[in-house]
C-alpha positions in Angstrom: -29.5 8.0 32.6 -27.3 10.4 30.5 -24.0 11.8 30.9 -22.5 13.4 33.6 -20.7 15.6 30.5 -24.4 17.0 29.8 -24.9 17.9 33.6 -21.2 19.8 34.1 -21.9 21.6 30.7 -25.0 23.4 31.0 -24.5 26.6 32.2 -21.2 27.5 30.9 -20.2 31.1 30.1 -17.0 31.3 29.0 -13.9 29.3 27.8 -11.2 31.5 29.5 -9.0 29.9 31.8 -8.7 32.3 35.0 -6.1 31.7 37.5 -7.3 30.3 41.2 -7.4 33.1 43.9 -4.7 33.0 46.1 -4.8 31.2 49.5 -3.9 34.3 51.9 -5.9 33.6 55.0 -6.4 30.1 55.8 -8.1 28.9 58.5 -6.9 26.9 61.4 -9.3 24.1 62.5 -8.3 23.9 65.8 -9.7 27.1 65.7 -13.4 26.2 63.5 -13.8 23.9 66.9 -14.0 19.8 67.1 -16.9 17.6 66.2 -18.2 14.9 68.3 -17.5 11.5 66.8 -20.6 10.8 65.6 -22.1 7.1 64.9 -23.7 6.4 61.2 -27.3 7.5 62.3 -26.0 10.3 64.2 -23.4 11.8 61.2 -26.7 11.5 58.8 -28.7 13.6 60.8 -26.1 16.1 61.3 -25.8 16.5 57.8 -29.0 17.9 57.5 -29.4 19.4 53.6 -26.5 19.2 51.8 -25.2 21.6 48.5 -22.9 21.0 45.5 -21.1 23.9 44.6 -20.7 22.8 41.0 -18.8 23.8 38.2 -16.3 25.7 40.2 -13.2 23.6 41.9 -13.9 20.7 39.0 -13.8 23.0 35.9 -11.1 22.8 33.7 -9.9 24.0 30.1 -7.2 21.7 28.4 -7.0 19.3 31.5 -5.8 22.4 34.2 -8.1 23.4 36.5 -9.6 26.7 37.7 -12.5 27.9 39.3 -13.8 30.3 36.7 -13.1 28.0 33.8 -16.5 27.4 33.1 -17.5 31.1 33.2 -18.5 31.1 37.0 -17.1 33.8 39.6 -14.7 33.5 42.4 -15.8 31.9 44.9 -16.2 33.9 48.1 -17.1 33.5 51.8 -20.1 35.5 51.3 -21.7 32.9 48.9 -20.8 29.9 51.4 -22.8 32.4 54.1 -25.8 32.8 51.7 -26.1 29.0 51.3 -25.4 28.4 55.3 -28.3 31.1 55.6 -31.0 29.3 53.0 -30.6 26.4 55.8 -28.0 23.8 54.1 -25.5 22.3 56.6 -23.3 20.2 54.3 -21.2 21.2 51.8 -20.0 19.1 48.9 -16.9 20.4 46.9 -15.9 18.6 43.3 -12.2 18.9 43.1 -10.3 18.3 39.8 -6.4 17.8 40.0 -5.8 16.6 36.4 -2.8 18.6 35.1 -2.2 20.1 38.9 -0.7 16.4 39.5 3.2 16.6 39.1 5.2 13.3 37.5 6.2 10.1 39.2 7.3 8.6 41.1 6.5 11.3 44.0 3.0 13.0 41.7 3.0 16.2 43.9 0.0 17.9 43.6 0.5 21.8 42.7 0.7 23.6 46.1 -1.4 26.7 44.8 -4.2 24.5 43.7 -4.1 22.6 47.2 -3.6 25.9 48.8 -7.0 27.0 47.3 -8.7 24.1 48.2 -8.2 24.5 51.1 -9.3 28.0 51.7 -12.5 27.2 50.1 -12.8 24.4 52.6 -12.5 26.7 55.5 -15.2 28.8 53.9 -17.7 26.1 55.3 -15.7 24.4 57.8 -14.9 27.7 59.8 -18.8 28.1 60.1 -19.5 24.9 61.7 -20.9 22.7 58.3 -19.7 19.3 57.1 -17.6 19.5 54.0 -16.8 16.6 51.4 -14.1 16.6 48.7 -13.3 14.4 46.3 -11.4 13.5 43.2 -13.9 14.5 40.2 -13.0 15.3 36.8 -10.2 12.7 36.8 -11.5 9.9 36.0 -13.7 11.3 32.9 -12.5 10.0 29.6 -13.6 13.2 27.7 -12.2 15.5 30.1 -8.7 16.7 28.7 -6.0 15.3 31.0 -7.9 12.4 32.7 -6.0 9.3 34.3 -8.2 7.1 36.8 -9.6 5.3 34.1 -10.9 2.1 35.2 -10.5 -0.1 31.4 -7.0 1.4 30.9 -4.2 -1.0 30.3 -2.0 1.3 32.7 -3.3 0.1 35.9 0.2 0.3 37.8 1.0 3.7 37.4 -3.1 4.8 37.5 -2.9 3.3 41.2 0.6 4.6 42.2 -0.6 8.0 41.0 -4.1 7.8 42.9 -2.0 6.4 45.9 0.3 9.4 46.0 -2.5 12.1 45.2 -4.8 11.2 48.2 -1.7 10.8 50.4 -1.0 14.6 50.2 -4.6 15.5 50.2 -5.4 13.5 53.3 -2.2 15.1 55.1 -3.2 18.5 54.0 -6.4 17.9 55.7 -5.3 15.8 58.7 -6.0 18.2 61.6 -9.5 18.8 60.3 -12.5 17.2 62.5 -14.8 14.8 61.7 -16.9 17.6 59.6 -14.5 17.3 56.6 -15.4 13.7 54.7 -13.2 12.4 51.8 -14.6 11.2 48.6 -12.8 9.0 46.8 -13.7 9.6 43.3 -16.9 10.8 41.2 -18.6 9.1 38.8 -16.1 6.3 37.6 -17.1 3.6 35.2 -15.9 2.6 31.8 -18.1 4.9 29.8 -20.9 2.8 28.4 -24.3 3.0 30.5 -25.2 -0.8 30.1 -24.1 -3.5 32.5 -21.0 -2.9 34.6 -17.5 -5.1 32.6 -14.8 -6.7 34.5 -12.1 -6.2 35.0 -13.3 -2.5 35.2 -15.1 -2.7 38.4 -12.5 -4.8 40.3 -10.1 -1.6 39.7 -12.8 0.7 40.9 -12.8 -1.5 43.5 -8.9 -1.3 43.6 -8.8 2.4 43.6 -11.3 2.6 46.9 -9.4 0.2 48.8 -6.4 2.3 48.3 -8.1 5.7 48.9 -9.2 3.9 52.4 -5.4 2.5 53.2 -3.6 5.5 52.2 -6.2 7.9 54.3 -6.4 6.2 57.2 -2.6 5.8 57.4 -2.0 9.5 56.8 -2.3 10.7 60.2 -4.0 13.1 62.2 -7.7 12.9 63.0 -7.8 10.3 59.2 -7.5 7.1 61.5 -11.6 8.0 62.6 -12.5 10.1 59.6 -15.5 9.3 57.5 -14.9 8.0 54.5 -17.0 8.1 51.4 -16.7 5.6 48.3 -18.9 5.0 45.3 -19.7 1.9 43.2 -19.8 1.7 39.3 -20.9 5.5 38.1 -22.5 5.8 41.5 -25.7 3.8 40.1 -27.8 2.4 42.9 -28.7 -0.7 41.3 -25.0 -1.1 39.8 -24.1 -0.6 43.7 -26.3 -2.4 45.4 -26.8 -5.6 43.1 -25.1 -8.3 42.7 -22.6 -6.6 39.8 -19.3 -6.5 41.3 -19.1 -3.9 43.6 -16.9 -4.8 46.9 -16.8 -2.8 50.1 -12.9 -1.8 51.5 -11.5 -3.2 54.3 -10.7 -0.8 57.0 -7.4 -2.7 58.8 -5.6 0.8 59.4 -9.0 2.3 61.3 -8.2 4.2 64.4 -8.7 2.0 67.8 -10.7 4.8 69.2 -13.0 3.7 67.2 -15.8 1.8 68.6 -15.6 -2.0 66.8 -19.1 -2.3 65.9 -19.1 1.0 64.0 -18.2 1.7 60.5 -16.5 4.8 59.4 -17.2 4.2 55.8 -20.3 5.8 53.8 -21.5 4.7 50.5 -22.0 7.1 47.7 -24.7 7.3 44.8 -26.4 9.9 42.6 -30.1 10.2 41.6 -31.1 11.8 38.6 -34.6 9.1 37.5 -36.2 9.7 35.7 -33.6 11.2 33.5 -35.8 12.4 30.6 -37.4 15.2 33.6 -34.0 15.6 35.5 -31.5 15.9 33.0 -32.3 15.5 29.6 -32.4 18.9 27.7 -35.7 19.5 26.0 -38.9 20.8 27.0 -41.3 17.3 26.7 -41.2 15.8 30.0 -41.6 19.0 32.4 -43.7 17.2 35.4 -43.5 14.9 37.9 -44.5 12.9 40.7 -48.7 11.9 41.5 -49.3 15.8 41.6 -48.5 16.3 37.6 -51.6 17.4 35.9 -50.6 16.5 32.3 -50.0 13.2 31.6 -48.3 13.8 28.4 -45.2 15.6 30.1 -44.9 12.7 32.5 -42.5 10.5 32.5 -44.0 6.9 32.1 -40.9 5.5 34.9 -39.2 7.0 38.0 -42.0 8.3 40.0 -42.5 8.4 43.6 -42.3 4.4 44.2 -39.2 4.2 42.0 -37.8 6.5 44.3 -39.0 4.2 47.6 -37.4 1.0 46.1 -34.2 2.4 44.9 -33.5 4.2 48.6 -35.0 1.3 50.3 -32.6 -1.2 48.3 -29.7 0.9 49.7 -31.3 0.8 53.3 -31.6 -3.0 53.2 -27.8 -3.1 51.6 -25.9 -0.8 53.1 -27.7 1.0 56.2 -29.1 -2.0 58.2 -25.0 -3.4 58.0 -23.9 0.2 59.5 -22.9 1.8 56.2 -24.8 5.5 55.9 -25.4 6.4 52.7 -24.6 9.8 51.0 -26.9 10.7 48.1 -24.4 13.1 46.8 -26.1 14.2 43.3 -29.9 14.9 42.9 -32.1 17.7 41.4 -33.7 18.5 38.0 -33.4 21.1 35.1 -35.3 24.4 35.0 -37.7 23.4 32.0 -39.9 26.5 32.9 -39.3 28.0 29.4 -41.4 25.1 27.9 -43.8 24.8 30.8 -44.3 27.4 33.5 -45.6 25.0 36.5 -41.8 23.0 35.6 -40.7 24.7 39.1 -43.3 23.4 40.8 -42.2 19.9 40.1 -38.6 20.3 40.7 -39.8 20.8 43.8 -41.7 18.2 44.8 -38.9 15.8 43.2 -36.4 17.6 45.1 -38.7 17.2 48.6 -39.5 13.6 47.7 -35.7 12.6 47.3 -34.7 14.3 50.5 -37.5 13.1 52.4 -37.3 9.6 51.0 -33.6 9.5 51.5 -34.7 10.4 55.3 -37.2 7.7 55.7 -34.4 5.2 54.7 -31.1 7.0 56.9 -29.5 8.6 53.9 -28.2 12.0 53.7 -28.7 14.5 50.2 -26.8 16.6 48.5 -28.4 19.1 46.0 -26.4 19.4 42.4 -26.0 23.1 42.1 -23.8 23.7 38.8 -24.3 27.5 39.0 -26.6 28.4 35.8 -30.1 29.8 36.3 -32.2 29.7 33.3 -33.1 27.1 30.9 -31.6 23.8 31.8 -30.0 25.2 34.9 -29.5 23.4 38.4 -29.0 26.7 40.0 -30.2 27.6 43.6 -28.2 30.7 43.7 -27.3 33.4 41.8 -23.0 33.2 42.7 -22.5 37.0 41.8 -25.3 38.8 43.4 -25.6 35.8 46.1 -29.5 35.9 45.6 -31.7 32.8 46.1 -33.0 32.0 42.7 -35.0 29.3 43.8 -36.8 29.3 46.6 -39.5 26.8 46.1 -36.8 24.2 45.5 -34.7 25.6 48.6 -38.1 25.2 50.7 -39.0 22.0 49.3 -36.0 20.5 50.5 -35.4 22.0 54.0 -39.3 20.7 54.3 -38.4 17.1 52.9 -36.3 16.9 56.4 -39.1 17.5 58.8 
């Protein structure tokens, strides 16, 4: 399905690390209101349309994260307000930690970095939006300083570091209500796109279990918070099929949560067919039953495939009380090769959102901040203009 590296590097404008903006006015969670305790179907409906603040807090130079490291401007309240005004109700904020984590045994996270993460969270949280934060780039072998490596021989050290990191993150956000969702990791796998391997998958399951146990024990609202966990590379087949994914137990969940409810969500990503959604050439530019040129349409991955994939997630998880979040989806801009391409990008986005809703899943569009050839951008992060209103409108129509 293509590497994440090819997605995150679309639109890099510079290789100069700029220090993260200082956190001088963090919002008190109490001042932002308190969300009701929502069950599985309610939380998915309440999340509405989602948007990724990609290529920002997970961007890095030589293993040190910084929000402008890949050429994006400093994140502002005005940008988040624009995203909300466009109709989005959920923002996923990918976060890398890497060399902002100190040495063991306590593995302290740089306080300035945590402050900045909290400030960006507050931009959305204070506006009543749902916010997802994760541990994003720490598990990529091709990222300098990566350490959350499932086929490493240093699993004892990895697990200790992972536990300490999430303990600090969860405590920092313990007073935020249910609109803040924590995601254990991003696309963790062994780097090969074939069948999952063991014991690597077992290690991923262990990370998810450590994450759930650690967050639940961190106090405040963490005992009842919705937690998001992925399977192998967030791949639908390798998560829902018989390949080794194991749901974490939730033994430390707050007794205030009804016994018949879950508070764990399952994370998957959707970029199929990759030759349309992500492959950087001008060959496959159309998608779906409305396409007009068979030579520009992939031979697979059309509406029937999308339906079967989301139905599989529904049957495997949603019917058992575990909501599904399609935490990334989208397709790159190939309009320079085919002037009709943006129409099919909109069709694709509408179909992913509508099909996900049909099967009880929430969706979060992948925006990497880049507009133009091969970009996923929906907004100009400097002027705050909407750059792909057709896709935005398609996303919103998919929810109706």
